[in-house]
FIKOLGU-276801 format. One record per residue: y, z, x of N, C-alpha, C in turn. Coordinates in steps of 0.05 Angstrom, whole numbers, plus 5000, padded with zeros to 4 digits. Atoms other than C-alpha are relative to their C-alpha. Example, Ala and Ser with C-alpha at 12.3 -4.5 7.8 and 13.67 -1.06 7.14 Angstrom:
497650005018491051565246502450005018497649994984497951435273502250144985
***
This chain:
498350264985160630476336501850014985497050065019167530376321500149654996499450295001169929696298500749845021499450094977172429576364498149775017502150164979165429396395497749934977501950135020161229286328500049755001499650205008158128666315500849765018499550334981159628226377498149975007502650074985153727876407501049935030500150074964156427796482499850245011500649874984155228246540501850095012497549954992160528716553499250105038500049914972160728646634502450075017497749904978167528696661500850214997499049764991170129246688503250035005497549954996177329456691501149805035499450064973177629186769500349645000500050285005174328506751502349844983497850145020178928376691502450035013497150054986185428476736499649795015499650384979182927936785499249814987499150245014181427506735502249934982496850085006188327596698500649895021498950034973190927466772499249715004500950314994186326806781500949884971499550175022187726556714503349905001497850085005195426566721500949925028499450074973195726406796498749714999501350315007194425576809503049855005498050215004198624986799502550034994496849935007204425256774501750075030498449864976207325586841499249825022500250144978203325066886501449724996498650285005206424476851501849964988497450025004212624616816502150065006498049854985216424986858502449855005498750144995220024456882501849884978499550245025221024086819502650214981497949725002225224916797501949925018497749964983229224906856501649684994498450325007231724116837501150144975498549945021233424466774502850275008498249774994237025096803501849955025500250094970237824986876498950235009501649844988237425496929499550314992501049775009237126106883497249984982503150115004230525846873498050304981501449795004228126596859500850124975500049885027231726736800499049834974501650145017228026216749497650234993502449885008221626636766500850294993498449755002225927306762499449984975499750025031227327116682497849884991503050035015220626806674498250305003501849835000216827396702501150304973498949795024220827846646499749924973500750185030219327306591496850124993502550084998211827326613499350404990500549715004212028156614500150104962499749985028214928156538497649924982501950235002210127636519497150194997501949854993204928046556498850284978499749765024206328666508498750004974501350055026204928366447497249975008502350095010198428016466498350305011501149784987196628766506499550134972500349895031197429046428497449894986502450115016193328496392497749945010501550154995188528396432497150335005501349715004186729206435499450074973500249975033187429196355497649814995501950145009182628616354498649815027501350154972178228476414498249774993501650175009175527836398501349785018499950174972175527176442501749784990498350165008180126806394502449935008497449994998186426956415501649894986497050035013193526706393499049884969500550115022189726286341499750224978502049805026185226916308503350185000498149835008192627376316501849794980498050185012196526716272497550044976501349965030190926746219500050284986500849765018190527476209502950124987498849925009198027506207501049854981498150175020200326916161497949894984502450045030193226706124501549745000500050315015195225986128498249875023501550004979189625676163500949695012498350204978193624956184501050075020498549864975198525416222497850115024502449984983192125686256499249795019500750214987189725076271502149835020498550084979195824796299500850185028500249864983196225406342498349955022502650024977189325306365499749775017500150314984190424556382502750075017497949994974197624686423498950195018501449874975193725206466498149825015501550184989188524636478501449855014499050254991193524136490501450115022499349864971196524586536499450065029503350024973190424646583500149805005500750274987190423926579502349915015497250074984198123816605499950145027500049884977196324316653498949905021502150134983190424026680501149745014498450324988194223346689501850055010498449924978199623706719499050095032501449994980194823916769498549775010501350364996192023196767501849925028497750174985198922936795500550165022499649904976199723476847497849935024502750104976192623336878500649795019499750254993194522626879502350005020498050024982200522776920500350015027499649944967202923046986498450165011501449814988198323566991496749865014503050175000191823016987501549775029498850214982197222587033500250085029500749824985196023087087498349965015501850044998189622997087497849755009501250254992188322297087502349764996498150234998191521597090499949814979501750155021188321337033502949904984497250245004193820767007499449994965500949985022190520826934503350084980498149865018196020976878499250224989499749665011198221686857498049984971500950025032196721526781496850014998502950094998190421176800497350285011500549844983187921756844499450284974500249785016189822266788498350084961502150015016186021916740496850035006502649935000179921936775499350215010501049694994180522656793499450124971500049865013181122786726496449884983503050075009174222396709498150075017502249864975170622686770499950384989499549705000172523376741498349944960500950015029169623126662497149925014503050034993163222906702499450235000501049714999163023566724499650224983500149945019164123876665497449944985502650115021158323416629498350145012502549964990153423636679500150355002501049725008153824386657502650175018498549884981159824696701500550264984500649695018159725496683501350125016498949814973164425866725500250334989500349695011162126656716502750155012497749954994167227106731500250165028500249964973164827356801500649815016499650184980165426696819503749875000496750035010173126606791501550155026499049844986173827216835501249935027499050094981172426886897502349715011497450184990176526246880502550094995497049835007182426726860500850095031499349914967181926996934500849745019499850294987181526306964503449924987497250035007188826186923502050245011497349864985192426806942499950005028500150014966190126727017502449755007498050184991194426087010502450085001497349855009200426436980500950295025499449814987199227027026501149895033498650124977199926477082503350025000497050135006206726297053502450195009498349724996209327107052499850065024499649984976206927157123501749865010498550084986210826647150502750074996498049915008216526837109500950355011500349724983215427587143500749945028500050174974215527187205503549905009495850084994222926857198501450174996497849794997226327407173499850155026500049874972223827777238502249925018499150214972225727167285502849924992497650105006231927077244500449684992501350255010229026407222501549954971499750115027231826047154503250054999496750025002238626037123500350134976499149875026240026667076501749874980497950145023246426377043499249784981501550155024241825927002499250144977501549835027238826466961502250074988497949985017245726536926501349834985498950255000246925836923498749934967500950155018245825616850501649744993498050325000247524836838497549884979501750115022244824586765502349744997498950275013249823986763503050084988497550015023255724336724500450255003499349775001258924996705500350044971499349875021260525446650497049954983502250125021255425176591497349885009502050154975251624696640498950095014500649754981250725296689498050064984501649755022246825716631497849784992500850245010243925046603497249955020501550054973241324896680497950275013501849754998238325626690498250004981501949985017234925576633497749814992500750264995232424896643497250045018501349864970229325236717497850234985502649755008225825796678498449924990502750135021222325416626498149865018501850184988219824986672498950205028500949704985218225626722497150134983501749815012215225956668496049834999503750105004208525486672498750125021501849804985206925866734498850264986500649755018205826466684497849924981501949985033201926276625496749914998502750104998195426236650498450284983500849725014194727016616498649934977501350105025193526656546497149985003503250095001186726426566498650315017501549744997184527176597499450144973500749845017184427436528497349904978503550105014178127086508498550075014502449864990174727506558499450254984500249745011176028106502496950034992502449875013169128116472497350015027502049934988166028176538500650115031497549884981170928646571498450304984499549755001168929406577502550184983497449765022173129826524502549875000497850204993177929206517502550224992498049995008182729636478501650245026498449844977184630166536500149805029499350174976182829636594502249754997498450295006185928986572503550065008497649954996192829286566501550065031499649984968192829556642499649735008500750194980190028926665500949874993497550275009194928416632502850125025497949994994201028796652499650075033500849974975198228946727500349735014500250234993196028256728503249785005498250195003202527916704501850105022498149904970206828396760499849945021500650064972202528186817500849775006499650294998202827526802503449984999498050054992210027566786502350085030499249944977212327946843499249815034500450174982208527426887501249755003498250284992211826816863502650065000497549884990219027176867499749965034500949954967217027296942500049625013499550174991214626636947502749824995497450145010221026286917501350145023497649974975225526716967498949875030499750134973221726487026500149674998500050345001221325727003503349925011497750054999229025726995501450065030499449964984229926127052500249755029500850164982226525637097500749684999500150295014227024927060502449994973496850055015234224617030498349944978500750025032232924546952499649754998500850215012233223816954497049865020503450064981226723737014497950014979503549855019222324206960500349794980500350185023224623736903499449745001500950244999223323126929496749985013503149974988215723346956499050144977502649905020209623416910498550255015501249774983207323946960501750155006497149884982213524366966498450255012501049794979208824986998499149865028501350124964206524507059503149945012496850044982214424367067499850385015498349754993215325137074497950095028501849964979208925167124501249915026499750334971211224507172502850235003496349924983219124907175499250265002499449744997216725607178499850115037500849824971215525697260498050045006503649904996208425847259498149815003502850315006202525437284498250124989502649955017198925447221499149714996501050375005194624797211500549954970499250145019197524377166498349944981502150255013191623977142498750284989501649785013188424737130500950114973498049915023193924927084500149784979499950185022193824277046497350044990503250005010186324377036499450204973499349775016187825047009501250044976498250025024192924826959498249744991501450185012188124196941497950184969501449785012183024806924501050044978498749905017187525126882500749934971499550105027190324616834497149894998501450035014183224376828498750214983500349755021181225066800500749994982498750045023186425036755499049804978500650215017185224366729496850044990502249915010177524526722500050194980500949805020178125146683501649954975499650105025183024826636499449774981501750265015178824266621498050154989501349735002174024766616501150064972499349815005176925166575500449784961498950205024179824536524498149914985502250085005173824236513498650184986501749885014170024866491501350014972498149965030176425076444499349724981500350235016175124296416497750114987503049925012167424516407500650144982500349705030169225166365501949904981498850185021174324776327498049894980501350205015169324316309498250114980501549865017163924806294501350134983498149855030169125256248500749764978499350175014169924556217502749924991498050105011177224466225501249735013500050314986176223836270497449954993502050015006171423356249496650025016501949904984164123586268498449865021501550174982161822996307501150095030498849854971166823356361498050255013502149784992161323866360498349935018501850084985156723486392499050055028500649954977152623686452498149785010501750064980148323426511497150084992503449935000140623426491499450225014500349874972139223706560501250215011497749864993145723946586501150174985499349715018147324396528503449915002497050015003154624126535501649924987499350125022159123946487501449695008499050304985160123216504502049864988498550095014163922936452503150125011497249825001170023486459500349935032498450064973169723326537501549744999499350345002170322556531502750024983497650025010176022696480502650085017498049874979179823186521500349865029500250104962178722816584501649664993498250265014182222166548502150114997497749825000187622566531501950035029498749964973188922796598500649695024499950224994187522026622503149954995498150105010193221856581503150185007497949894998197822386595500850045041498850064967197222376678501149605004498950294993198421546668502850034988496950005017205421786622501150155014498849794988207322366662500450075027500049954974209522666729499750324993500549615001208423466755501950054981498149905014214923606724500149964977500050155020214423276660497850234983502249995001207523506650499150374992499849724995209224276679501450104973498649965021214624266620499149994974501149975026210724046569497650274991501849745008205424656575501650224992496749795014211925066579500650044969499550005029213924836513497650094980502550065021207124806481500050364995501149744996205425536505502450194990498349765011212525896489500049934968499950015032212125596415497750204995503849785001203926036411502250215008498849754990208426556445501550114981498549955031214326596392498250054974502049935030208626626333498550275012502249644997204727166375502050204995497949715006210727566387500650054969498649955023212827526313498150114988502849885010205327626292498850325006500449724996204728326328501350204985499049875013209928546280498949984973500850105027207428246221497750264994503049775002200328676234500550244996499649705006203329336244499650074966500249995034202229276164495950025001502650004999194229236186499250205021500349844978192329826213496149985013502750064988184829876251498650305005501949835000179730436256499750185029500249984964180630456339503350025010497149954980185930786384500549715017499250124986190330256415503050005012497750014989195830056456502149934979498250125010202329976419502849975012496650104987208729616444502850154983498049935016214929896424501649704986499050155018218129436374501749835011498750104992223329206414499749815021501250234976219328796466499049804984500650225014216728336416501549864984498350125003223028216381501149825022498350124977225828066445498049765013501350224997219327636467500049744989500150215016220027236406502749865009496550164995228227066423499949805022499950254967227026836491497449885001503450244999219826456479502049754978498950245020224526046424502449925022497350124988230726006468498649815026500550164977227025756533498149764984501750215011223025216479502349814992497650105016229624996444501249845018498350254979234024436475503050165018497849844981238424966509498549955025501749984972233224966565500149665010500050274986235524236581498649805007502850114998228923956581500949624991500250205003228123186578499149934974501150075014226722856513497349945003502449994992220622606544497950234996501349764997217423316541499250024961500549985029218623346464498249774992501250205015216522686448496350035012503349984987209622776493498350214980501749805014208123446454500149904971500250035021210123166392497349774991502350244999204522596403498050164995502749745001199623126419499650084979500249835020200723526361499349824975500150165022201422856317496049925003503450024997193722726343498250164987502149805009191623406327499949964958499950035033194023276252498549824987502250235009190622626247496950064997503349875002184122956262499450194981500349745026185423546209499849824982501350155029186723026150498349835000503250154999181122556175498250154993502949824997176423156178500350114961499349875038180123446104498549714974501050215025178222746069496549955010502250034994171422676102498250304983501249745023169823486074500449944973498550015031173523256005496949764985502150285011168122596000497850135001502849895000161823066014500350224991500449755024164123585966499950175021499849864977165024046025502250284998497849745003171124456000499550124981
***
């Protein structure tokens, strides 16, 4: 048995087809359903442009993940690669905590999307959107405490529902093209509120926000230990998954801009519902709103679960206080981790809107992706005894550079995004420090 498969306690049950669907399911969701309008507000009618650029950046980083997950087929993802490359425990912790926080900000953006126009299409509920978003997070926490465990096959079903909603948008777009509906001239309209340098930063800002729609593939590498022959299967699944979703996103962006003015999209928290209404097709608006709510709920639940389990795992590795690893005796769910991440999510939905929360998710993961792209180059000096995919060196270099550019102030994101991310990281550092003091006090270092 090679080192690629030895000593793993998990059952390798995921084949190539299931893995591709899992990757697609991880990427699809809140980003395209909720932030399309906000991206349009940043770039104008050329809504497709940020998604094309984001697609390229995602492929560059996916190439680095493809090499690393084949080389080290373990479930720890970016934190594992950072530790192997740099051997700095504090950096490893920061990377893991940033991944966890990105899941929380993503779930919070989903909660905000849930409380907006999609829900408004189904009900005349007069409750404030912030309160609805908070109740949504608390409901997910309650489900999590009861022991919600999504299998990969269940995830496939959820993915198919999400894809159905996007297929409806594409079908409406095809009908519009065939019947001469829509305004093609909008597709070339770049409106960032300025020219020259301001135009460039505006497009970068729209791309950084649009990148939120691509970030899910980071989670999929945690399935490496349960995948058959991951060194061969994962690269293909990652590239196909990112390509499929990227193509869908660009087409959805084209249809959205073709049929709806970018100012209308920007003003809506349910932008794809505006596309359905403008498409000239008699598709039930309430049914599409229900599909969209299903999509954002699924994304939020998966991200809350991921964050709570990552918190639990860090407590078990003694890099967070051990109390955060406590579980409910009967349900066997990580109760302290779930409560902790849910409180952070409540704080996020109370202080942020869809655009800011989505941009926070992108910023955190772009920083993580920059580290991963550097790590793949550093780890070239660490050969392993099994064959694996090796990406051309230029790709991780470009991946690191583009990730850093999109994470930088050149992307014209508001200061609140950096402040929010900084507060989240500061909370993590405080927990790290408390844990170090406790361990020193008990002589455990």
